[in-house]
N, C-alpha and C positions, 0 to 999 in steps of 0.2 A: 405612426408605427411602421408604415411601409418603407420609410427611409432608414430603418435600423440597419447597421452594417451586419453582414453575415460572417460568422466565425465558423470555418470548416475545421473540425477536430479530426485528425487522422491518427488512428491507432491500429495496432496489428489485429486485435480481436476484442470484442466486447463480451467479457465473461467475468466470473468472480475473480477479483484481484484488487490489490491496493490502488494501482494506477487507475483502473476502471472505476473503482468506488469514488476516488477523488474527482474524476471527470464528471460523474453523474451528480455528485453533491454540488459541484460548482455550477453546472447547468441548471439544476433544480432551484438553486438559491439566487441565481442571477436575476436582477430586476428585469421583467419582461420588456420594459420600454427602452432598455439600453442596447441589447444585441440580440440577433437571431443566431441559432445554433444548428449545425449539421454535423452528424457523426459519420465518418467514413471508415468502415472496417476493411482493412486490406484482405482479411480472410472472412470470418463469420461473426455473427452475434447470436447469443443464446437467450434464455429467459431472463438473464440479468438485465437486458434492455427494458424490461417491464418496470424497473425501478426509476425510470425517467418519468417524472410527474409534470415537468414543464410542458406547456402546450406548444404544438407546432414543431417539435424536434423530430427530424427525420433521421433514421438510421439506415445507411446503405451498405450492403455487403458486396465486396468485389471478388470473393472466393479465389484469392491468389493461390497459385500452385507453389510447391516447394522450389526454392532457387529463384532465379531472375525471370520473372514472368512478364514478358513484354506485352502480352495481351492485357494483362491486368493494368499495367501502367498506361497503356493507350486508353483504356476505359477511364482511368483516373484523370488523365489529361483532358479528355472530352468532358467529363463531369465538371471539372474545375472551370473550363471555358464556359459551360452552360450556366453554372450557378454563380460565377463571378464573386467569390468571397472577398471580403476586404482583408481578412486575416486567415492564414492557414497555420494551424497550430498542431504540430506533430509531437509525439511523445515517445521517447526512448529510441534506441538504435534501430529496432525493427521497422520503425516508421520514418526514420530520418531521410532515407534515400527517396521517399515519396515526394519530398519537397522539390526534387529536380523536375517533377512533372509540372510545376508552376512557372518554370523559367520562361520568360517572354510574355507572360500575362501582365497586363497593365494594372497599376495601382493595387498591387498585392503586397502585404507585409507578412513576413514569415517569422513565426515563433516556434521555438523547439524546447520541449521540457525534458529534463533528465530526472528520472524518478528512481533510479537504481539500476544495477548492472546484473547480468545473468552469470551463471556458473562458469561459462567459458571466458569471462572477462571481469573477474571479481574486483580487481584493483584498477581497471581502466587502462592497462598497459599493453593490451593486445595491439601489436604494431599495425596490423591491417586495419583494425577499427579506428585506431588513432589517426592513421593517414587519411582515412575517409572523413573522419570528423573535422580534421584540419582543413581539408578541401572544402567541406560544406560551410566553414566559417564565412566564406565569401558571400553566401546567399541568405544566411539567417540574420534577421534584423535584431532579434532579442532572444536570449536564453533564459529559461526559468529553471532553477535548481531547488529541489525540495529540502535540501539540507545544506549546511555550511560546508560539510565535507565535499559534496558534489560541486558546490560553487568554487571552492579552492582548486579542485581538480580541473574544472573547465578553464580556469584562468591559467594555472601553472602548467598543466599537461597538454590540454587541447590548444591553448594559446588564444582563447577568446579574450578580447579586451574587457577589462573589469567593468567598464561602464555599459556593456551590453548584456550583463548578467544580473538577474534579479533572484535573490534567494527568498522563497515564499514557503513557509511551513504549511502542511496540511492542517485541517481543522478537525474537530470532533463535535458531535452532538451531545452536549452535556445533559440534556434531558432524557434522551433515549438510552444513553449509556450512563448509568448512575447506580450507586450501591443500594442495597436493601438490607434491612435489619434481619429478615428471615430469608435464608437461602432457599431457592426453589428446587428442593431435592426431588420433587416428583418428576422432574425432567430426566433424572439419572436412570441408568439401567435398574430394573426391578431388584436384582440381587444386591445391588449396592444400597438400596433403600432400607434393607433389613439390618444393616450394620450400624453400630454406634460409633460416633467419633471419627468418621473417615475424613481424610484430608485430600483435597482434589487439586492437582496441578493440571494445567491445560494450555493448549496452544491453538491458534486459529490461523489458517493460511493455506495456500495452494500446496498440494503434495507434489513438490518438484525438488530436484537436487539442491537448488540454492537455499531452500528452507531447512534442510538437514534435520528432519524429524527423527532420523535414525539415531542421532546422538542422544536425543531425548529418551527414546526407548531404551537405549543401553544404560543411560543414567538411572532410569527407574529400576531396571534389572539389578544394577549395582546396589541401589538403596535397599531393595527387597532382600538381597542376599547378605548385606553387611550391617544393616541397622535394625535391631530387634524391635525398637520402638515404632518404626514405620512399616514393618513387614506386613502387618494386617490392616493398617490404616490407609496407606497411600493408594490413590487411584489417579489415573491419567485420562484426560479427554483430548483427543486430536480431532479438531473440526476442520473440514475442508475436503476437497477431492482433487484429483489430478493424476498425472501419469504414473506416479509412484504408489498409488493406492494398493495395488497387488503386492508390491515389494514390501510395503510397511506391514501389511497383514501377514505376510510370510515371516518377516522378522519377529513380529509379535508372537507367532507360534514357536519359532525357534528359541526365543528367550523365555518361553512358558509364561507369558504375560496375559493370556486370554481372559483371565478373571480380573485382571488389574487395569487393562487398557480398553477404552471404548473408542473405536474409530467411527466417529459420528457422521462422517460424510458432509456434504454441503448442506447448510442449515439456514433457515430463515429466522430462527430465534436466537441469534448470537448474543444479543444483550442479556437474555435470560440465562443462557449457558455461562456467560462470564460471571454472572451473579452467583452461580453455583460453585465457582472455583475459589480456592484459597490463595493460589499463586499462579501468575501467568508467565509462560516461558516462550522466548523467541530464540531458537538455536541457529538462526540463519548464518550462512557462510558470508553473505554480504547483504547490505540493506541501505536503502535511501532513508526515508522517514516512514516508519511502519504505521499504517492506520490502525492495525490491530493493537499495537502497543499503546497508542493514544486512547483507543476505546477501553483497553484494560485499565489504564490509569484513571480514566473517567469513571470506571466501575469500582474504583477504590481498591484495586489490586496492586500489590508489589510486583514489579516486573524483573524477571531474571532473563538477561539477554546477552548475546555475544558482544564483545567489545569491538565492534566494527561499524564503519559508516556513520549513519545518523543515530544509531542506538546510543552512542555516548553523548549525544546532544539531548536525549530524552531521559536517560537513566543516570542518576547521580548515585554513585556507589555508597551504599549504606543509608541513603536518605529516602529514596523512593523505589529502591530495588538493588539488584546486584548485577555485576558484569563478570563474564568468564571468557577464557580464550576460545577461539573458534575450534570446533571439532573435538574439544577436550571433555569427554563425557564424565570422566572422573572428577574434574573440577566442577562440572555442573551438578553432579551428585552431591558433592560436599556443600555447595551453596544451597541446594534444596534441603539438605538435611538440617542446616543451620536455621533457615527460615521456617520450615515446617515444624521444627522442634521448639520454636520460641514464639508463642502466641502474641506476646506484647510487641516484639520487634516486627512481626508480620503486620499487625494491625496499624502500628505507627507508620510504617512505610506505605501501606495502602492509603492512609489518610493524607500523607504528604503527596502521594501520586495524584490523588483527586484534586488537591489544592493547586498543585503546579499546573495541571492541564486546564483547570478552569481559569487560571490567571493568564495563560500564555497561548492557548491553542483553541481557536474559535473559528467556525466556518464563515461567519460573516466577515471577519477580518481577512480570511484567506480570499474570499470572493472579491472583496474590495481591492485587494492587492493585484489580483489578476485583471480586474477591470481597469485599474490604473495603468497597467502595462499596455493593454489594448488602446486605451484612450490616448496615451502618450504617442504611440506609433501612428495613430490616425489624426493626431492634432486636435482631439476632442476634449471637452470638459463636461462635467455633469450638467452645467448650464446649457452647453451646446446640445447635449443629448435631449434635454427636456424641451428645448425650443423646436427641435426637429420633429418631436413626437406630439407637440402640443397643438 
């Protein structure tokens, strides 16, 4: 076991989010005899780190300041020299430049994952970022893209040779996220529990500009004002926290939706809350592969999502959900009205969603694909790994 190679995972922060959820799931499910893991947070880690159940995983916080923090990168350089990882795996733009701290270290392989882009670079065309990414191609041995859309962009726009890119979908826990016959209505606000026949739309995610929960609020307001059949039945759950929490609460008040919308905050019971929903909505301005979409699909929910990024790889129009244009709250309202007004269509799409996710998206498959990338870079095989630990 002592000879297991060390993988140093460098991320901006360890907090609630899809990238971080994927990292934790991969580490927890990695066979302990294959690799050791170290998580380096350029900034901080919060209680989300407690979701790591694998033994011996250290989380280090560097408390990076805004901008180019030379002291932080000096600490990172020293840390990498002391720990001597075999693989340094960075994720997304915020951690890419940290790979420069490994230059000159012997026998290090560099992996970089692209999991989606932020609001200031939704289509990946920001020239400053592109220039830096193209410069970093010289030092990255392997790229991992969580969607085919990101894989195409890495090859076509960033100029990464196709043989250095691996496209690996995220997985989902089919047992933890699963439909139930009886909805757990006791989780809902008390005043909602007194109503008969409510229909619940919901979304889960960080409250940040790129997730665009504002469009969802405006769509619900539109439905309340224009659809008599939904006026008294429609309810909305927004799960998550983040910098836009106050702004979303303010918009809820401005739209007079206080009795219709529940801003649930960060929750530990997301599987149960998904079971209380009738439709899942992802109004993101941009997306890689959304873990919450996969979790909603596994929970037997039809998914209404923007037609961007990896969403179109998960949602097939009319089969397991519906797609709508980015930022178009009127189109979103129309799609929701159709689904919420047709029980049969909603149920069929939810069943199709569950079937698709169980067939194609599994954490064990995802973990094996990541380990294969690591093994190839180090010239290892499963047999080699067992011999070294035996």
